[in-house]
TORDO-244416 format. One line per 10 residues: number of its first residue (from 1); their letters; for each residue y, z, x of C-alpha. Coordinates in steps of 0.001 Angstrom, whole numbers, always signed. Layout:
NUM> a> Y Z X ~ ...
***
This chain:
1> mrigylsadf> +146170 +110376 +67341 ~ +147787 +113672 +68015 ~ +145618 +116684 +67950 ~ +146911 +120325 +68075 ~ +145137 +123118 +69149 ~ +146737 +126525 +67941 ~ +145539 +129828 +69511 ~ +146420 +133317 +70875 ~ +143776 +133200 +73275 ~ +145165 +130541 +75700
11> rnhpvahlit> +144247 +132895 +78761 ~ +141500 +134460 +80316 ~ +139487 +134753 +77403 ~ +135996 +133471 +75952 ~ +137655 +130726 +73704 ~ +139371 +129509 +76768 ~ +136434 +129406 +78765 ~ +134941 +127184 +75994 ~ +137592 +124715 +75327 ~ +139372 +123961 +78408
21> qviaahdrkq> +137108 +121356 +80034 ~ +136972 +119812 +76510 ~ +140574 +119240 +76294 ~ +141021 +118045 +79761 ~ +138104 +115269 +78748 ~ +139762 +113832 +75957 ~ +140150 +109934 +75826 ~ +144079 +109883 +76703 ~ +143830 +106207 +75466 ~ +143398 +107370 +71798
31> feahlyaygp> +144024 +111179 +71748 ~ +146757 +113393 +72715 ~ +146539 +117114 +73081 ~ +148924 +119568 +71906 ~ +148551 +123302 +72811 ~ +150459 +125506 +70575 ~ +150193 +129381 +72062 ~ +151237 +132493 +70649 ~ +150169 +135876 +71082 ~ +149950 +137854 +74678
41> eiddeerrrl> +151994 +135663 +77163 ~ +149868 +135971 +80129 ~ +150549 +133626 +83165 ~ +147002 +134005 +84521 ~ +144316 +131177 +85830 ~ +142811 +130084 +82868 ~ +146234 +129710 +80943 ~ +147423 +127629 +83890 ~ +144055 +125419 +83490 ~ +144999 +124552 +79953
51> ieaadhftgi> +148557 +123810 +80670 ~ +147180 +121307 +83114 ~ +144344 +120220 +80915 ~ +146717 +119174 +77660 ~ +149694 +116755 +77418 ~ +151963 +119279 +75691 ~ +152247 +122991 +76020 ~ +154249 +124803 +73826 ~ +154825 +128581 +73398 ~ +155388 +129524 +69994
61> srmddveaaq> +155154 +133288 +70083 ~ +158834 +133872 +69435 ~ +159087 +131416 +66569 ~ +158249 +133007 +62896 ~ +155638 +131040 +61069 ~ +158053 +128615 +59188 ~ +159704 +127785 +62622 ~ +156098 +127303 +64389 ~ +155028 +125055 +61394 ~ +158003 +123105 +61817
71> rirddqidil> +157742 +122474 +65459 ~ +154075 +121419 +64549 ~ +155385 +119030 +62016 ~ +158078 +117496 +64088 ~ +155595 +116843 +66901 ~ +153650 +114531 +64179 ~ +150451 +116221 +64547 ~ +147726 +114180 +62785 ~ +144889 +117414 +63028 ~ +145544 +120811 +63729
81> idltgytaha> +142985 +122971 +64870 ~ +143142 +126846 +64373 ~ +141148 +128803 +67197 ~ +141886 +132329 +66354 ~ +141009 +132688 +62791 ~ +140961 +136349 +61752 ~ +141012 +137645 +65147 ~ +143517 +139689 +67341 ~ +146944 +138322 +66680 ~ +146338 +135956 +64081
91> rlgicalrpt> +148739 +133854 +62743 ~ +147097 +131966 +59796 ~ +150605 +131928 +57877 ~ +151310 +128753 +60257 ~ +148352 +127217 +58767 ~ +148939 +128073 +55388 ~ +152245 +125908 +55605 ~ +150575 +122820 +55955 ~ +152105 +121010 +58811 ~ +149626 +118550 +59341
101> pviaswigyi> +147626 +116253 +57199 ~ +144499 +117687 +58389 ~ +143682 +121268 +59337 ~ +140466 +123007 +60525 ~ +139149 +125915 +62246 ~ +136847 +126000 +65152 ~ +135369 +128419 +67920 ~ +137758 +131452 +67596 ~ +136349 +132647 +64170 ~ +132643 +132529 +62588
111> gtlgggaagr> +133293 +132389 +59001 ~ +135383 +130477 +56710 ~ +139295 +131393 +56366 ~ +139637 +131600 +52772 ~ +142330 +130277 +50464 ~ +142030 +126729 +51413 ~ +143580 +127638 +54633 ~ +141408 +125155 +57210 ~ +138266 +123507 +57180 ~ +135877 +124529 +60049
121> lhhakrqtpn> +134125 +122920 +62934 ~ +130820 +124557 +63495 ~ +130737 +126083 +66932 ~ +130825 +129903 +68313 ~ +132657 +132202 +70590 ~ +132496 +136150 +71496 ~ +135317 +138269 +71116 ~ +135933 +141076 +73859 ~ +137572 +144192 +74529 ~ +141257 +143911 +75710
131> akrqsladhr> +139860 +145373 +79078 ~ +140736 +143873 +82456 ~ +138138 +141126 +82696 ~ +136409 +140118 +85907 ~ +136706 +136554 +86711 ~ +134683 +134006 +85063 ~ +132827 +132927 +88434 ~ +131904 +136767 +89096 ~ +130989 +137009 +85438 ~ +128485 +134017 +85601
141> arialtdial> +127232 +135227 +89099 ~ +126304 +138746 +87890 ~ +124555 +137020 +84738 ~ +122248 +134696 +86835 ~ +120741 +137981 +88434 ~ +119235 +138645 +85053 ~ +115252 +137720 +84518 ~ +115777 +137518 +80770 ~ +118577 +137950 +78155 ~ +118033 +139410 +74690
151> dtfpynsgat> +120085 +138066 +71807 ~ +121368 +140192 +69320 ~ +121002 +139846 +65685 ~ +122090 +139431 +62908 ~ +125133 +138395 +64519 ~ +124006 +136132 +67659 ~ +125577 +135829 +70773 ~ +128072 +132717 +71249 ~ +130168 +132068 +74280 ~ +127873 +134830 +75986
161> asdvlragvp> +124532 +132878 +75166 ~ +126445 +129562 +76691 ~ +127158 +131737 +79600 ~ +123799 +133008 +80028 ~ +122175 +129741 +79528 ~ +124630 +127779 +81617 ~ +123269 +130714 +84528 ~ +119624 +129300 +83793 ~ +118753 +132910 +82334 ~ +116121 +132460 +79384
171> lvtcmgetfv> +117587 +133535 +76244 ~ +115523 +134999 +73274 ~ +116641 +134948 +70124 ~ +115719 +135973 +66514 ~ +117093 +133383 +64037 ~ +118073 +134385 +60628 ~ +119494 +132169 +57599 ~ +123426 +132485 +58050 ~ +125517 +130379 +60763 ~ +126184 +133766 +62551
181> srmagsllht> +122620 +134362 +63095 ~ +121737 +130765 +64376 ~ +124395 +130213 +66883 ~ +122248 +131170 +69973 ~ +119467 +129424 +68220 ~ +121451 +126086 +67836 ~ +121968 +126313 +71649 ~ +118301 +126523 +72416 ~ +117534 +123699 +70306 ~ +119842 +121660 +71746
191> lgmdelctss> +118868 +122303 +74997 ~ +115208 +121695 +73819 ~ +114158 +125541 +74447 ~ +112550 +125954 +71232 ~ +110194 +128105 +72508 ~ +112801 +131097 +73223 ~ +113534 +130914 +69308 ~ +111894 +133454 +66665 ~ +112353 +134047 +63186 ~ +111107 +137574 +62748
201> rpdyvslvie> +111469 +140770 +64731 ~ +107830 +141529 +65160 ~ +107758 +137765 +66943 ~ +111065 +138449 +69024 ~ +109628 +141649 +70376 ~ +106322 +139969 +70897 ~ +107849 +137235 +73218 ~ +110043 +139633 +75028 ~ +107231 +141795 +76149 ~ +105113 +138619 +76991
211> larnaskrea> +107938 +137224 +79260 ~ +108550 +140599 +80869 ~ +104892 +141075 +81666 ~ +104290 +137388 +82882 ~ +106198 +136464 +85867 ~ +104606 +132840 +86041 ~ +105307 +131767 +82627 ~ +108897 +133360 +82673 ~ +109289 +131146 +86106 ~ +108044 +128079 +84441
221> irrklgeqls> +110930 +128609 +81510 ~ +113417 +128950 +84073 ~ +112579 +125795 +85764 ~ +112488 +124089 +82431 ~ +115815 +125487 +81349 ~ +117231 +124289 +84843 ~ +115952 +120887 +84009 ~ +117280 +120514 +80706 ~ +120525 +121682 +81798 ~ +121296 +118852 +84021
231> tsvlyqpdkf> +121045 +116310 +81003 ~ +122358 +118548 +78031 ~ +125777 +117433 +76276 ~ +126370 +121221 +76241 ~ +127597 +121329 +79493 ~ +128912 +117992 +79992 ~ +132325 +118269 +78835 ~ +132998 +114281 +78494 ~ +129991 +113724 +76373 ~ +130825 +116858 +74210
241> asqleqllra> +134642 +115715 +73734 ~ +133350 +112053 +72754 ~ +131307 +113477 +70009 ~ +134222 +115741 +68858 ~ +136378 +112980 +68832 ~ +133884 +111129 +66389 ~ +134342 +114023 +64240 ~ +138004 +114303 +64250 ~ +138566 +110605 +63426 ~ +136091 +110758 +60724
251> mheqakggrr> +138082 +113893 +59275 ~ +141340 +111721 +59699 ~ +139496 +108853 +57847 ~ +138872 +111236 +54981 ~ +142291 +112765 +54730 ~ +143666 +108845 +54685 ~ +141350 +108380 +51873 ~ +142461 +111464 +49850 ~ +138871 +113169 +50267 ~ +139674 +115660 +52575
261> si> +142808 +117468 +53937 ~ +141048 +120975 +55168
***
């Protein structure tokens, strides 16, 4: 099965930080990964890692939407996954031309695309200003110095939450009813750290104060988080890629049966 990933963020960007290892972990006996890059043409370390991780990397920045869609169609892609959505440099006109049997949206935009442009895979990312960014390793090293991380509400952190938890730092979140207000809670639940999830502002403030004052409880939570990280699917790209592939197969089968194409 040929999977196409379409993005303006195949560079030092949170989307790339989340996706690179997953692309590299695809089962190459069953899946072929094609990356279609537009937007800023930046030759940085993250982009080079993506080129190495993929089976094919195609720059389409200088193609118009019709030309780009035709290139994707000519490559006989089975599923096209848009990783940008309505964020900077978006080119949803490519998806609107329906170059593949199945089109999905993932990571880059937390919301539906509307107009039948794409289905949605429920995962998360963060959008950062176009300022000079420190290396990912330096970023995570600085995060590890934190005692407690406080999640935002009603729009939760996504890739930021992932970075914080990967660094072994307890993250306190307040969960709402919408997808964007439950991103950090989803990560914590998957890690078995539900004690860091609250559902009201008073509970959120109370838990933060308790952890700030109680060093022994804070350290116990850090130890538990460290243990959970060693086994969680969140930070094991091979396991995550396998689960993603199961989802992609199901979507493809639904499309073949005439039940879904977006």
